[in-house]
N, C-alpha and C positions, 0 to 999 in steps of 0.2 A: 536529562534528555526530555525535551518536550515533543510530544507527538500530536499532530493535528488529528484528533479523534474523528471528526467528520470526514476528513479526507480518507482516512483508513477505512472507515465504515463504507464509504462510497465505493471504494475500489473493491472491497470484499463483496459487497452486495451486487456489483455489476461485472463480476468476473467469474467465469466458469472454469477457466484454465488455471490449474495450480502453478504451472511453469510461469505463465504470464503474471500471476499474482505475486509470485516470489520476486520476479524481476521488478515489478512496480514497488514492492515493499523495500527492496534493496535501494532503489532510486530515492525513495523517501528518506531512508536512513542516511544516505549519502548527503542529502540536502539539509540535514538537521545541524 
C-alpha cells in the first residue's frame, strides 16, 4: 500500500478534530 505522505501530514497538521481526521484518513485509505 502506497500512502501519500505529504497528503497525510497536511491533513494531520491542519486538523484539530480527531473525528474529522479519522474520516479523512478513511477516505484516503479507500482511495488507495
